[in-house]
N, C-alpha and C positions, 0 to 999 in steps of 0.2 A: 504494500500500500504506500502511496506517495502523496503527500500534501505539499504542493508547490506554493511557496510564498514569494510573490514577486511584485508586491505593491510598492509604488513609487514613494509613498509616504515614509516607508521604513528603510529605503535604500540610501537616502541622503541624511542630512541632519534632521532630527525630529525632537519636538519638545516632549516632556514627560507625559502629557495628556495623550499625545499621539501614540506613544509607546504603549501606554496602558490600554487604549482603545484597540490598537492592533493586536496586542497579546490576547485580549478578550475574544476578538474575532477568530484568531487562530486556535485558541483553546476550545471554543465552541465547535469549530470544524473538526478538530481532533477528537473531541469527546463524543459528539453526536454522530459523526460519520464513520470514524475508524475504531474508536474505543481501544486504543493500544495499551499493551502491558509495558512496553518499552518504546523509546523513541530514539532514533539515530538522527542527529543534526549534522548535515553535510555543510561544513564551513569552508569549502574550497575557495569561495570568493571573499570570505572574511570581511564582511561589512558589519562593523560593531553593532549598530543599531538593530539590524536584522537578527544577529545572534542574540542580542538582549531580548528582543521580542520572542524569539523561539524558546529561550530558557525560561522566561516568565510564563509563557503559555504552558510549558511542561510542568512548572511548579503549580500553576492554577488547577490542573487536572490531577496532580499528584502522581505523575508518571515519571519514572527514572529516565534520564537521557544520557546519551553518550555522543560527544562531538567527534566527528570523523572528517578527514580530509581526503576525498577520493582522488584528487589530482596528484598530490605529493606524497602522502604517507600511507594511505589505506587503499591502494588500488588492487584489484584482482583477488588473489588468494589471501592477502593480508586482511581485507575487508571481511571475507568469509570467515577467517579465524576470529575476528572481533565478534561477529554475529554468533558463531558457535560457542565462544566463551561466555557471551551474555546469556545464551539459551541454557548452557550447562549450569551456570551459577543460579539462574532463575528457577530451573527445574529442581535443583538441589534444595532450594529453600521453599518451594511451593508444595502445598499439601496435596493438591489435586493434580491429575495428569491431563488437565484440559490444555488444548493447544495454546501456545503463547502467540500474541499478536504484536508484531514489531512494525511501527510506522517510521517513515523517513521523511524528514523535512529537508527539502533542497532549497537553499538560498540562491535564487536566480538573479542575475544582473541583466538588465535590459540594455 
């Protein structure tokens, strides 16, 4: 599952009100559309305000998040290793054997 966040208001400078509003909107989308157990935040374009919005949205819905960089550090097999490690650690602490849902937030630049 992928939630792509490419709103112009969070790609450049933003005031705290815009950050809060944008994080609420993203949190709603994640919670009602995907209901993830974990969230991967792809920070390859590294726009601070967009990263902040993503982290606050994850905190709003109470989902753990893991920042990854698919361009430089976590490409191919290394990204799969990160996902496998997250799944293994979550399954070890989970009481049920229900399938885990991982969502990915891709910070896109226009």
